[in-house]
SEVEXFI-436197 format. One record per atom (N, C-alpha, C): x, y, z. Coordinates in steps of 0.2 Angstrom, whole numbers, plus 2048, in hexadecimal, padded with zeros to 3 digits. Atoms other than C-alpha are relative to their C-alpha. Example, Ala and Ser with C-alpha at 12.3 -4.5 7.8 and 13.67 -1.06 7.14 Angstrom:
# SEVEXFI-436197
8047FA800
83E7EA827
804806800
7FC7FA7FF
8447FB824
7FC805803
# end
This chain:
# SEVEXFI-436197
8078007FD
AACF5BCBE
8017FD807
7FF8037F9
AACF59CD1
7FC7FA801
8038067FE
AA7F49CD8
7FB802806
8057FF7FC
A97F49CE2
7FE7FB805
8028057FB
A93F41CF3
7F9802802
8077FF7FF
A81F3FCF8
7FF7FD807
8028027F9
A7BF3ED0B
7F9800800
8078007FF
A6AF38D0E
7FE7FE807
8018017F9
A63F3AD1F
7F97FC801
8068037FE
A55F31D28
7FA804801
8067FC7FF
A43F36D29
7FA7FB7FF
806805801
A38F26D28
7FD8017FA
803800806
A2BF28D1B
8028067FC
7FE7FA803
A31F39D17
8077FF7FC
7FA802803
A41F31D11
7FF7FE7F9
802801807
A38F2CD01
8028067FB
7FE7FA804
A3CF3ECFB
8077FF7FD
7F9801803
A4EF37CF8
7FF7FD7F9
801803806
A47F2DCEA
7FF8067FB
8017FA804
A41F3ECE2
8068037FF
7F97FD801
A52F45CE5
8047FD7FB
7FC804804
A5AF37CDC
7FD8007F9
8037FF807
A4EF38CCD
8028067FD
7FE7F9803
A51F4ACCB
8078017FE
7F9800801
A64F48CCC
8017FC7F9
7FF804806
A63F3ACBF
7FD8047F9
8037FD806
A58F44CB3
8048067FE
7FB7FB802
A65F52CB3
8077FE7FF
7FA802802
A73F47CB0
805801806
7FB7FF7FB
A7BF4ACC1
8017F9804
7FF8067FD
A84F3ACC7
803801807
7FE8007F9
A88F35CD9
8067FC800
7FA8047FF
A99F2FCDE
8017FC806
7FF8037F9
A97F2ACF0
7F9802804
8077FF7FC
A87F28CFB
8017FD807
8018027F9
A85F27D0E
7F9801802
8077FF7FE
A74F25D16
7FF7FD807
8038027FA
A6BF22D26
7F97FE800
807802800
A5AF19D29
7FD8007F9
803800806
A4FF1CD1A
8058027FB
7FB7FD804
A5DF26D12
8057FA7FE
7FC806801
A68F16D14
7FD7FB7FB
803805804
A5CF0BD0C
8008027F9
8007FD806
A59F16CFD
8078017FD
7F97FF803
A6BF1BCFB
8037F97FF
7FD807801
A70F08CFD
7FE7FD7F9
803803806
A64F03CEF
8038037FA
7FD7FC806
A6AF11CE4
8077FE7FE
7F9802801
A7CF0CCE7
8017F97FD
800807803
A78EFACE2
7FD8007F9
802800807
A71F00CD1
7F88007FF
807800801
A5EF01CD5
7FE8077FE
8027F9803
A57F10CCB
7FA803805
8057FD7FC
A4CF1CCD5
7F97FF7FE
806802803
A3EF19CC9
7FD7F9802
8028077FE
A3EF07CCD
7FE7FF807
8027FF7F9
A3EF0BCE0
7F9802800
8067FD800
A2FF16CDD
7FA7FB7FE
805804802
A26F09CD3
7FE7FA805
8018067FB
A29EFBCE0
7FC803806
8047FE7FA
A22F06CEE
7F98017FE
8077FF803
A13F0ACE3
7FC7FA800
803806802
A0FEF8CDF
8007FB806
8008047FA
A13EF1CF1
7FB802805
8047FF7FA
A05EF0CFE
804802806
7FC7FD7FA
A0BEFAD0D
8007FB805
7FF8057FA
A07EEBD19
8057FB7FE
7FA805801
A14EE1D10
806802802
7FA7FD7FE
A21EEDD16
8017FF808
8008007F9
A1DEEBD28
7FD7FA803
8038067FD
A1BEDCD33
7FF801808
8027FE7F9
A12EE2D43
7FF7FA804
8018057FB
A12ED8D53
802803806
7FD7FE7FA
A16ED9D65
8067FC801
7FA8037FF
A28ED6D68
804803805
7FD7FD7FA
A34ED9D76
8048067FE
7FC7FB802
A3FEE5D6C
7FE8057FB
8037FC805
A34EEDD5F
7F97FE7FE
806801802
A23EEED58
8007FC7F9
7FF802807
A29EE9D46
8077FC800
7FA804800
A35EDBD43
8058027FB
7FB7FE805
A3CEE2D33
8017FB7FA
7FF805805
A3BED2D29
7FD8017FA
8047FE806
A2EED8D1D
8048057FC
7FD7FA803
A38EE8D19
8077FD7FD
7FA803802
A48EDDD17
7FE7FC7F9
803804806
A3EED1D0B
7FF8057FA
8027FB805
A38EE0D01
8078037FC
7FA7FE802
A4AEE6CFF
8047FB7FB
7FD806804
A50ED5CF9
7FC8007F9
804800806
A42ED5CEC
8028067FB
7FE7FA804
A47EE6CE6
8077FF7FD
7F9802802
A59EE0CE4
8007FA7FC
800806804
A53ED1CDB
8057FA803
7FC8057FD
A5CEC5CE7
7FC7FA802
8048067FF
A57EB3CE8
8057FC805
7FC8057FC
A5CEA6CF5
805804805
7FB7FD7FC
A6CEAACFF
8048057FD
7FB7FB804
A73EB6CF2
800807804
7FF7F97FD
A79EC7CF9
8048057FC
7FC7FB803
A80ED7CF4
805803805
7FB7FE7FC
A90EDDCFB
8018087FF
8007F9801
A92EF0CFF
8078027FC
7FA7FE804
AA4EF0CF9
8007FF7F9
800801807
A9FEEACE8
7FB8047FD
8067FC803
A91EF7CE5
8038057FB
7FD7FB805
A93F02CD6
802807802
7FF7F97FC
A92F12CE1
8027FE807
7FE8017F9
A9CF12CF1
7FB802805
8057FF7FB
A90F11D00
8027FF807
8008027F8
A8FF12D13
7F9802803
8067FE7FC
A81F11D1F
802800807
7FE7FF7F9
A80F15D31
7FB7FC804
8048037FA
A79F0AD40
803802806
7FE7FF7FA
A7BF0BD52
8007F9804
7FF8067FC
A81EFDD5E
7FD802807
8027FE7F9
A76EFED6E
8047FD805
7FC8047FB
A82EF2D77
806805802
7FB7FC7FF
A90EFED75
7FF808800
8027F9801
A87F0ED72
8048047FB
7FB7FD805
A92F12D62
7FC7FF7F9
802800807
A8FF16D50
8037FA7FD
7FD806804
A92F07D44
7FF8027F9
8007FE807
A96F0BD32
8017FA7FC
800806804
A92EFED25
8038037F9
7FD7FE807
A9EF01D16
8037F97FC
7FE807803
AA1EEED12
7FB7FB803
8048057FD
A98EDED14
7F98007FC
806801803
A86ED9D10
7FB807800
8047FA800
A7BEE8D0A
7FA800804
8068007FD
A6BEE2D10
800800808
7FF8007F9
A72EDFD22
801808802
7FF7F97FF
A78EF1D21
7F9804800
8077FD800
A66EF7D1C
7FC7FE805
8058027FB
A5DEEDD28
802803807
7FE7FD7FA
A68EF4D36
7FE808800
8017F9800
A66F06D31
7F9802800
8087FE7FF
A53F05D31
7FD7FD806
8038027FA
A51EFDD42
7FF805805
8027FA7FC
A49F0CD4A
7FE7FD807
8018037F9
A49F08D5D
7F9801802
8078007FD
A38F03D65
7FB7FF7FA
804802806
A31F01D53
8027FA7FD
7FD806803
A3CEF5D4A
8047FD805
7FB8047FC
A45EE7D53
8078017FE
7F8800801
A58EE9D55
8027FA7FC
7FD805804
A63EDFD49
8067FD804
7FB8037FD
A6EED3D52
8057FE7FB
7FB801806
A7EED3D48
807800803
7F98007FE
A90ECDD4D
801803807
7FF7FE7F9
A8DECFD60
7FD807801
8037FA7FF
A85EE0D5D
7F8800800
8077FF800
A73EE6D60
7FF8077FC
8007FA804
A71EF2D51
7F98037FF
8067FC801
A64F00D4F
8018057FB
8007FB804
A60F0ED44
806805801
7FB7FC7FF
A6FF19D41
7FE807802
8037F97FE
A64F29D44
800801807
8008007F8
A65F25D57
806805802
7FB7FB7FF
A76F2ED56
8028047FB
7FE7FC806
A79F34D45
7FB8007FA
805800805
A6AF38D3A
8018037FA
7FE7FD806
A73F42D2E
8088007FF
7F9802800
A84F3AD2B
8058037FB
7FC7FD805
A8DF47D21
8087FE802
7FA8027FE
A9CF43D2C
8037F97FE
7FE807802
A9DF31D26
8028007F9
7FE800807
A9FF36D14
8088007FF
7F87FF801
AB1F33D0E
8018067FB
7FF7FA804
AB6F44D08
8067FF7FB
7FB801805
AC5F3DCFF
7FD7FE7F9
803803806
AB9F35CF2
7FC8067FC
8047FB804
AAFF45CEE
802807802
7FF7F97FF
AB0F58CEC
7FA804803
8067FD7FF
A9EF5DCEE
7FC7FC804
8048047FC
A93F57CFC
7F9803800
8077FE801
A80F58CF9
7FC7FB806
8048047FB
A75F53D08
7F98027FF
8087FF800
A62F50D09
7FD7FF807
8037FF7F9
A59F55D19
7F97FF7FF
807801800
A48F4DD1B
7FD800807
8028007F9
A47F4ED2E
7FE807802
8017FA7FD
A40F5CD38
801800807
7FE8007F9
A47F61D49
7FA801805
8067FF7FC
A36F67D50
7FA8017FC
8077FF803
A24F66D4B
7FB802805
8057FD7FB
A16F70D53
7FA7FB801
8068047FF
A08F63D50
8017FA804
7FF8067FB
A05F55D5D
8027FA7FC
7FF807803
A0CF44D58
7FA7FC800
807803801
9FEF39D52
8007F9803
8008077FE
A04F28D58
8077FF803
7FA8027FD
A12F1FD61
8068007FC
7FA800804
A1DF1ED52
8028077FF
7FE7F9801
A1DF31D50
803803807
7FD7FD7F9
A20F34D63
8077FD800
7F9802800
A30F29D62
8048037FB
7FD7FD805
A35F30D52
802807801
7FE7F97FF
A34F42D57
804801806
7FB7FF7FB
A3DF3FD67
8077FF7FE
7F9801803
A4CF38D5E
8028067FC
7FE7FB804
A4BF46D52
803806804
7FD7FA7FC
A4DF53D60
8067FE803
7FA8027FC
A5BF49D69
8068017FB
7FB800804
A65F49D59
8018067FC
8017FA804
A61F5AD52
807804800
7F97FC800
A72F62D58
8057FD7FC
7FB803804
A7DF56D50
7FE8007F8
8037FF807
A72F57D40
8038067FD
7FE7FA802
A75F69D3F
8088017FF
7F8800800
A88F67D42
8027FD7F9
7FE803806
A89F5BD34
7FD8037F9
8037FC806
A7EF66D28
8058057FE
7FC7FB802
A8BF73D29
8067FD7FC
7FA803804
A98F67D21
7FE7FF7F9
802801807
A8DF65D11
8008077FC
7FF7FB805
A8FF70D02
7F98037FE
8077FF802
A7DF6FCFC
7FB7FC804
8058047FC
A6EF6AD07
7F98017FC
806800803
A5EF65CFF
7FB7FE805
8058007FB
A4EF67D0A
7F97FF7FD
806801803
A3FF5FD02
7FA802805
8057FE7FC
A2FF66D09
7FB7FA802
8038067FD
A29F57D13
7FE801807
8017FF7F9
A27F5FD24
7F87FF802
8078017FF
A14F5ED23
7FD7F9800
802807801
A14F4BD1F
8027FC806
7FE8047FA
A13F40D2F
8057FB7FE
7FA804801
A23F36D30
7FE7F87FF
802807801
A19F25D30
7FA7FF7FD
806801804
A0BF28D24
8027FD7FA
7FE804806
A0EF1BD17
7FC8017FA
8047FE806
A01F22D0C
8038067FC
7FD7FA803
A0CF31D08
8067FF7FC
7FA801803
A1AF29CFF
8018047F9
8007FD806
A16F31CEE
801808801
7FF7F87FE
A15F43CF6
807801802
7F97FF7FE
A26F41CFD
8057FF7FA
7FB801806
A2EF3BCED
7FF8077FC
8017FA804
A26F4ACE4
803806804
7FC7FA7FC
A2DF56CF2
8077FF7FF
7F9800801
A3EF4FCEF
8028027F9
7FF7FE807
A3DF52CDC
800808800
8017F9800
A37F64CDF
806803803
7FB7FD7FC
A44F68CEC
8078007FC
7FA801803
A52F61CE1
8008057F9
8007FB806
A4CF6BCD1
802807802
7FE7F97FE
A4EF7BCDB
807801801
7F97FF7FF
A60F78CDE
8057FD7FB
7FC804805
A66F6ECCF
8048047FC
7FB7FC804
A6DF7CCC5
806803804
7FA7FE7FC
A77F82CD4
8057FA801
7FC806800
A7DF70CD6
8047FF7FA
7FC801807
A83F6FCC4
805805800
7FA7FB800
A8DF7FCC6
8057FF806
7FC8017FA
A94F7ACD7
8057FA7FE
7FC806802
A9AF69CCF
8078027FD
7FA7FE804
AA7F73CC5
804805803
7FC7FA7FC
AADF7FCD3
8037FD806
7FD8027FA
AB7F7ECE2
7FA7FF806
8058017FB
AAEF78CF2
7FE807803
8027FA7FE
AA3F86CF8
800800808
8007FF7F9
AA3F8DD0A
7F9800803
8077FF7FE
A90F90D0B
7FC7FA7FF
805805802
A81F85D0B
7FB8037FB
8057FE805
A75F85CFD
7FA7FC802
8068047FD
A63F80D03
7FB8017FB
806800804
A54F7CCF9
7FA803803
8057FD7FD
A49F84D06
803805806
7FE7FB7FB
A4AF92D13
8017FC807
7FE8037FA
A52F8DD24
7FA802805
# end
């Protein structure tokens, strides 16, 4: 049986679809052998690699007031400090005091992507403190404050690589499954500052995303394009979309796990 690598792209609230993807894969007995993620894909992928079940993530989101995840305020480098989101992740991981989780000790090999604004380079977290990696990969410029870490000013990896298929260690896996929850271009006007910034970055990174998509064997595309990227009331719709999209390709995925790497892309929706 071929080993499966999972790549989870960024997409703000739409990234909750990754939870639905993981729920469906588990339901069909499909195990994941390696995970790479950016932004929300990094958070959900990192939590899953640490042993947190997707159903537990879903329950946590459902029970947690949305204002607890965002600490709004006027800051020099971002509207949101990110401390509340960091605290929520610690709670989900059942961490107390100064306890930490190391990436190199996770049950499933994991990498997340951030960007150093000082050097203008991609930074890959494949060891060290998991929560530091997740805090860095979600620091969306202008919205979340950057993370100062080891002399670097780290922001969301989606600034340079929102779909990091190229970061996955192909020596570990035979089959690459990627989940695309971002949209390159939307016709409706942005509703607020968050959407203006998010859509601008999506357009700037679209070319690299498509190049990386061609490296994947199977691409799952949940139908979340109509959901505003920062509408925090739509978590459950995104999760459901992830489940539905994965159900559409799961039999094909099962067949591909026992075959040689395919040359084409299998998509859950039309391009």
